[in-house]
C-alpha positions in Angstrom: 78.8 -35.4 -48.4 80.7 -35.3 -45.1 80.0 -31.6 -44.9 76.2 -32.1 -45.0 76.4 -34.9 -42.5 78.2 -32.6 -40.0 75.6 -29.9 -40.6 72.8 -32.2 -39.8 74.5 -33.4 -36.6 75.0 -29.8 -35.5 71.3 -29.0 -36.1 70.2 -32.0 -34.0 72.5 -31.1 -31.2 71.2 -27.5 -31.1 67.6 -28.8 -31.1 68.3 -31.1 -28.2 70.0 -28.3 -26.2 67.0 -26.0 -26.8 64.5 -28.7 -25.7 66.6 -29.4 -22.5 66.6 -25.7 -21.6 62.8 -25.4 -22.2 62.0 -28.4 -20.0 64.3 -27.1 -17.2 62.5 -23.7 -17.3 59.0 -25.3 -17.2 59.9 -27.3 -14.2 61.3 -24.2 -12.4 58.1 -22.3 -13.2 55.9 -25.1 -11.8 58.0 -25.3 -8.6 57.7 -21.5 -8.2 53.9 -21.7 -8.7 53.6 -24.5 -6.1 55.7 -22.5 -3.7 53.6 -19.3 -4.2 50.2 -21.1 -3.9 48.4 -19.9 -0.8 48.1 -22.3 2.1 44.5 -23.5 2.7 42.5 -21.9 5.4 42.4 -23.9 8.6 39.3 -26.0 8.5 36.8 -26.1 11.4 33.6 -28.1 11.2 30.7 -25.8 10.2 32.9 -22.7 10.2 33.7 -20.7 7.0 36.4 -18.0 7.2 37.3 -15.3 4.7 40.2 -12.9 5.0 39.4 -9.2 4.7 39.1 -8.1 1.1 38.4 -11.5 -0.4 36.0 -11.2 -3.4 33.5 -13.7 -2.0 32.4 -11.3 0.7 30.9 -8.9 -1.9 28.3 -11.5 -2.7 27.3 -12.2 0.9 24.7 -10.2 2.9 23.4 -10.8 6.4 20.4 -9.4 8.2 19.4 -9.4 11.9 16.4 -11.7 12.5 13.5 -11.0 14.9 10.9 -13.0 16.7 7.4 -12.4 15.2 3.9 -13.9 15.4 3.5 -16.7 13.0 0.7 -16.7 10.4 -2.1 -19.2 10.6 -1.9 -20.1 6.9 0.0 -19.4 3.7 -0.2 -15.8 2.5 -3.1 -14.8 0.2 -3.3 -12.1 -2.4 -5.1 -8.9 -1.8 -5.3 -5.3 -3.0 -5.5 -1.9 -1.5 -8.7 0.2 -2.1 -10.1 3.5 -0.8 -11.6 3.5 2.6 -15.3 4.1 1.6 -16.0 5.6 5.0 -13.6 8.4 4.2 -14.3 8.8 0.5 -16.7 11.0 -1.4 -17.8 11.1 -5.0 -19.0 14.6 -5.7 -21.5 15.7 -8.4 -23.3 18.9 -9.0 -26.8 19.0 -7.5 -27.7 21.7 -10.1 -27.8 22.1 -13.9 -25.2 24.6 -15.0 -21.8 25.4 -16.6 -18.4 25.3 -15.0 -16.8 28.8 -14.7 -13.8 28.3 -12.5 -11.9 25.3 -11.3 -10.2 25.6 -7.9 -8.8 22.1 -7.2 -7.0 19.5 -9.3 -5.8 15.9 -8.9 -3.3 15.5 -6.0 -4.5 18.7 -4.2 -5.1 18.3 -0.5 -8.4 19.9 0.4 -10.2 20.6 3.7 -13.9 20.2 4.5 -15.9 23.1 3.0 -13.2 24.2 0.6 -14.5 25.4 -2.8 -13.7 22.9 -5.6 -15.3 24.7 -8.6 -17.7 27.5 -9.5 -20.8 26.9 -11.6 -23.1 29.4 -13.3 -26.5 27.8 -12.6 -30.0 29.1 -13.6 -31.5 26.7 -11.2 -29.7 28.4 -8.3 -30.9 31.8 -9.5 -34.4 30.5 -9.5 -34.0 29.1 -6.0 -32.7 32.4 -4.8 -35.6 34.3 -6.4 -38.1 31.8 -4.8 -36.6 32.6 -1.4 -36.7 36.3 -2.0 -40.3 36.1 -3.2 -41.4 33.9 -0.2 -39.7 36.2 2.3 -41.5 39.2 0.8 -44.8 37.4 0.8 -44.2 36.3 4.4 -43.6 39.9 5.5 -46.8 41.0 3.8 -48.9 38.2 5.3 -47.4 38.9 8.8 -48.5 42.6 8.7 -52.0 41.6 7.5 -52.3 39.0 10.3 -51.2 41.5 12.9 -53.7 44.1 11.6 -56.5 41.6 11.5 -55.6 40.5 15.1 -56.0 44.1 16.4 -59.3 44.6 14.6 -60.6 41.4 16.1 -59.5 42.5 19.6 -61.6 45.6 19.1 -64.5 43.5 17.8 -64.4 45.1 14.4 -64.3 41.9 12.4 -65.4 38.4 12.8 -63.2 35.6 14.2 -63.4 33.8 10.8 -61.4 36.6 9.2 -58.8 36.3 11.9 -58.5 32.6 11.4 -58.2 33.1 7.6 -55.4 35.6 8.0 -53.6 33.3 10.4 -53.8 30.4 8.0 -52.4 32.6 5.1 -49.5 33.7 7.3 -48.6 30.1 8.3 -48.7 29.0 4.6 -46.2 31.6 3.5 -44.0 30.8 6.5 -43.9 27.2 5.2 -43.1 28.4 1.7 -40.2 30.5 3.0 -38.9 27.6 5.1 -39.0 25.3 2.0 -37.0 27.8 -0.1 -34.5 28.4 2.7 -33.9 24.7 3.2 -33.4 24.2 -0.5 -30.6 26.8 -0.5 -29.2 25.3 2.7 -29.1 21.9 1.1 -27.1 23.5 -1.7 -24.8 25.2 0.8 -25.8 28.5 -0.6 -26.7 31.7 1.3 -29.1 33.1 -1.3 -26.8 36.0 -2.4 -24.7 34.3 -5.1 -26.7 35.6 -8.0 -26.8 32.2 -9.7 -23.1 31.4 -9.0 -23.0 28.0 -7.3 -19.9 27.0 -5.3 -19.3 23.2 -5.2 -17.6 22.5 -1.9 -15.7 19.5 -0.5 -17.8 17.5 2.0 -14.7 16.1 3.8 -11.0 16.6 4.1 -8.7 14.5 1.9 -6.9 14.4 -1.4 -8.4 14.9 -4.8 -7.7 11.6 -6.5 -9.9 12.0 -9.6 -11.4 15.0 -11.4 -13.8 14.9 -14.3 -14.5 18.6 -14.8 -13.2 21.2 -17.2 -13.8 24.9 -17.7 -17.0 25.5 -19.7 -18.3 22.0 -19.2 -22.0 21.5 -18.8 -22.9 19.7 -15.6 -26.1 18.2 -14.3 -27.1 15.9 -11.3 -27.4 12.7 -13.4 -23.8 12.6 -14.8 -22.4 9.1 -15.0 -19.0 10.0 -13.5 -18.6 12.2 -10.5 -16.9 15.6 -11.0 -14.5 14.9 -8.1 -13.4 11.9 -6.1 -12.0 12.9 -2.7 -10.5 10.4 -0.2 -8.6 10.5 3.0 -5.8 8.1 2.0 -4.2 8.2 5.5 -6.2 5.0 6.0 -6.9 2.3 3.4 -8.8 -0.9 3.1 -7.2 -4.2 2.0 -9.6 -6.6 0.3 -8.6 -10.3 0.6 -10.3 -13.3 -0.8 -9.7 -16.0 1.8 -10.1 -19.7 0.9 -13.1 -21.4 2.5 -10.8 -23.9 4.2 -8.9 -21.1 6.0 -12.0 -19.1 7.2 -12.0 -20.7 10.7 -8.6 -19.1 11.4 -9.8 -15.5 10.6 -11.8 -13.3 13.0 -12.5 -9.6 13.4 -9.8 -7.7 15.2 -7.0 -10.1 14.1 -3.7 -8.7 13.2 -2.3 -9.3 9.7 1.0 -8.5 8.0 1.2 -7.1 4.5 4.1 -7.4 2.0 4.2 -5.5 -1.3 6.4 -5.6 -4.4 7.0 -1.8 -4.0 8.6 -2.1 -0.6 10.0 -5.7 -0.3 12.0 -5.0 2.8 9.1 -3.4 4.8 6.1 -5.1 6.4 2.9 -3.3 7.1 0.5 -4.2 9.9 -3.3 -4.2 9.4 -6.4 -5.3 11.3 -9.3 -7.5 10.2 -12.4 -5.2 10.2 -15.1 -7.2 8.6 -15.6 -10.7 7.2 -18.0 -11.3 4.2 -21.3 -13.1 4.9 -21.4 -15.2 1.7 -19.0 -17.5 -0.1 -18.3 -16.9 -3.8 -19.8 -20.0 -5.5 -17.2 -20.0 -8.3 -13.9 -19.4 -6.3 -15.1 -20.8 -3.0 -13.6 -17.8 -1.2 -14.9 -15.2 1.2 -13.9 -11.6 1.0 -12.3 -10.2 4.1 -11.7 -6.5 4.7 -8.7 -5.2 6.6 -7.8 -1.6 7.6 -4.2 -0.4 7.4 -2.8 3.0 8.5 -1.1 4.9 5.7 0.0 8.1 7.3 3.1 8.4 5.1 1.2 7.8 1.9 3.5 5.0 0.7 0.6 2.6 0.0 -1.5 3.4 -3.1 -5.0 2.2 -3.9 -5.1 -0.7 -6.4 -1.7 -1.9 -5.3 -1.4 -5.7 -4.9 -0.5 -7.2 -1.6 0.4 -10.5 0.1 -1.5 -10.8 3.3 -0.6 -13.1 6.2 -3.1 -13.6 9.0 -1.2 -13.9 12.3 -1.9 -16.4 15.0 -2.4 -15.5 18.6 0.5 -14.1 20.6 1.7 -17.4 22.0 2.6 -18.9 18.6 5.8 -17.0 17.6 9.0 -17.8 15.7 12.0 -16.3 14.0 11.1 -15.0 10.5 13.8 -15.7 7.8 13.6 -15.4 4.0 13.7 -18.6 2.1 16.9 -17.5 0.3 18.7 -18.1 3.6 17.7 -21.8 3.8 19.9 -24.6 2.8 18.1 -27.9 2.4 20.1 -31.2 2.6 17.8 -34.2 2.5 15.5 -33.9 5.5 17.6 -31.3 7.3 17.5 -27.5 6.9 20.4 -25.2 7.7 21.3 -21.5 7.7 24.6 -19.6 7.9 25.0 -17.2 10.8 27.6 -14.4 10.7 29.6 -14.6 13.9 31.9 -11.8 13.1 33.4 -10.0 10.1 34.3 -12.8 7.5 33.4 -15.6 9.9 30.2 -17.7 9.2 28.8 -20.6 11.1 26.5 -23.3 9.5 23.7 -24.0 11.9 20.9 -26.6 11.6 17.4 -25.2 12.3 13.8 -26.6 12.6 11.1 -25.0 10.5 7.7 -24.4 12.2 6.1 -23.0 9.1 7.4 -22.9 5.5 5.9 -20.1 3.3 6.3 -19.0 -0.3 8.8 -16.2 0.4 9.5 -16.5 4.2 9.6 -19.2 6.7 9.5 -19.4 10.6 12.1 -21.1 12.7 11.4 -22.3 16.2 14.7 -24.0 17.0 18.3 -23.3 16.1 18.3 -19.5 15.9 18.2 -16.7 18.5 16.7 -13.3 18.1 19.2 -10.7 16.9 21.3 -13.3 15.1 22.8 -12.1 11.8 21.6 -14.6 9.2 23.0 -14.7 5.7 20.1 -13.9 3.3 22.2 -13.5 0.1 25.1 -15.8 -0.7 24.0 -18.8 1.3 24.7 -21.2 -1.6 28.2 -19.7 -2.0 29.0 -20.5 1.6 27.5 -23.9 1.2 29.8 -24.7 -1.7 32.8 -23.3 0.3 31.9 -25.5 3.2 31.6 -28.5 1.0 35.0 -27.8 -0.5 36.7 -27.4 2.9 35.2 -30.7 4.0 37.0 -32.6 1.2 
């Protein structure tokens, strides 16, 4: 019995010793962790600092802001279309069959370039009519000259001279009509029924509805070719009736697209519609935009902002840069690498995607456009 009692005492003593060692080690580890914990960054009102290499910097991006003309109203939706003044829908003026295609979609063509070749009985008939009229004109010309000489020698009556002159003038008119018909078809009269359909203007083939062996005629529903000079496009915008007073021909507009979110395109108002849509209460406005690099495509959607006159200007910032606290709005400005300053600003115009600041920022300031909320949370933590 005494043996078991001693054994239990030894076990209790060993457990107490182990517990004591465990507690001592835990306290040592906590003290070391406290000793190794980094000292907080020195806090300055409105200033956030990060050491080089801190992970927060990877989530922060700043951009240089510029002074721009402010829009007169919120952006409205629009779409790009072909400039109809530089677009041609080409059909065949003759009945025939396609023999050869010489242009396809995406090809750049110049004015007068052959698009396709057609075997056309109508052209062969027109060529034969010209040849016949020319031959008849020559015969009547000789007869008229002979009659004129006979009349000069008083061999025939004047009535016969007048009849020969009338016949000659009639065949001249027939020859002129046949020649103008071929000229209208841009044919010389020596194609033997092979009609060459040519481009009426320079541009890009954006649509083709012709295939080898296809029968063509003038009354086809779809044009054989659609050619347009896409270096200049139209932008059609439906402007609300209430904003119409702020729009006028010659006014500059800025265009944003989903395809190029970081690029703004400049256009000019060319024409304002004369009627209001009775259903939408909007007026269609047509703008012209240069597209020399071909980035913009017809049927792209766009967001169009009509700019005010030159005296109303502000600094354009994306809404992702704005921090709203009650009635106040702030942004973070990058002063140097890893140093950001919180700055209160005044908004002159608040848009859906961008806003304009008229007080609190300077041109060429580097404003944080990504990670502003992260800096706001860091600033709030430092203020505790």
